[in-house]
N, C-alpha and C positions, 0 to 999 in steps of 0.2 A: 504493500500500500502506499504513497507517496502523497507526502501532505506538503503543500506549499503555505512556507509563514508568511505573513503579512504585517505588516504595521496597522495598529487600532489606536485611533485617535478617541482616548475617553471622553464621553460627555461633560460637560461644564459644569458647575455646581448651582450656578446661577439662574435658574427658570426662566427668567425673560431676555437674556441674551442667548442663550440657546433660541429659541423661539426665533429671534431675530436671525442669528447666524441659520439658522435651517431656510427661514425663507427667501435669505439671501442666495445659500448655496446647500440646497437641501440634500445633497448626495457627498458632500464633503469630508463625512466621517466613515464612509463605506472605500475600503481599498482598492475595490474592482471598476469605481468611477471616478478614480482621481485623476487620470491619466486625460480625462475628457475634460478637466477641467483648465486644462494648458491651452492659452486661443490658440499656440501655434501647431497642436495635436492634429485636427482635422483640416487644415491649410495645408500640411504637409503630406495628405495623402489624396490632396486635388493633383490631377494631371494638370502640365502647363497647357494653356488653353492653345489652340492655333487653329489659324485659318489659311487653307490655301488657295491662290486662282490664278490665272495666265488670262495673258494678252498679247498678241502678235509677236510681242518682241520680247517677254519675258515669263518667267514663271515669280509670285509673289509667295512668301511663308509669312505670316502676321502672327504674332504670339503674343497674349496678353502678361504684362508684366508690371503691374501697378507698383510705385513706391520703390523700385528698384534701380542702383546708381550700373551706372557705366559699366564702374569694375568690376562688378557682381555679377557679370554675364557673359559666359564663356560659350563659342562657337567652335566646333569642330566637324569636320569631313572628311573622312574615312569610307572606302571604298562606296562612294557613291551615297553613303548614310550620313546625313546631315544630323548632328546633336547638339541641342542648346540646353547647357546649365545654367539656372540662375540660382543665384544664393540671396533667401530672402530672409531679413533678419525682423524679428518682432519683438517690441520692447514693451515689457511691462513692468510700470513700476521704476524701480532703479535697477533691475534685470534685464539682461538682452539675451534672448536667443533665437539661434537660427536654423533653416532648415534647405534642405536645394531641390527644386524644381528641376525635371530633365524632360526633355522630348525629344524623340527620332524621327525623320522623315527621309523615306527613300527618293533621292532623286533618281529622275529619267535619264536615260543616257543622253537625251537632246540636249544638259544643260550644261555648259561651259565651266568646267570648276575655276578656271584661271579667273574668270571675271564675275565671280561671286563678292557680291557687298551688303553690309547692313547696318541700319541704322538704327538708336532710340530713340523714340520722339513722344512725349506726354503717355508716359506708360505703355508705349505699343513698340517692340522691336520687329522692323521690317528688315526682312532676307531679302533682296532680288537676287534672281537665279535668271542669267541673261540665256536666250535659247542660242544653242550654235546655230551657225549660219546655215550648214546645208539642213535644218531642221526646220528653219524658219520659213513659211508660207511663202510662196510667189508665184508670178504669174507665168501661164507658157503660151507664146503666141501660136497660132497654127500658122504652116506653111504653106 
């Protein structure tokens, strides 16, 4: 038989403060729920939101990264796989915690990897993926 040991917070003796504490955070005394009280817990579980679209010249990958600074974003390209890593910092009172969000996108063969660019503006990371010349649409004249 395996038993898991957890910390237990004994209730306070002052009845009024117990009710007030419970109303503010009803599951704080239960060890199984304490991880859910961390504001970054659920955020760290969410995927990095992305939108991909194209026009005649380029593909675009837009990532929502609100409140993230440029130095906390890392882009890697490896074998036609674009990986975006974002380190997000959460400040709660005087303590600060951080977590990493990652998203990978497979790029089509028609992308020119030498000309990929990215910019971060207003909480949106825009990665421009130029199409190679041979894959761009063109008109063919009849002879």
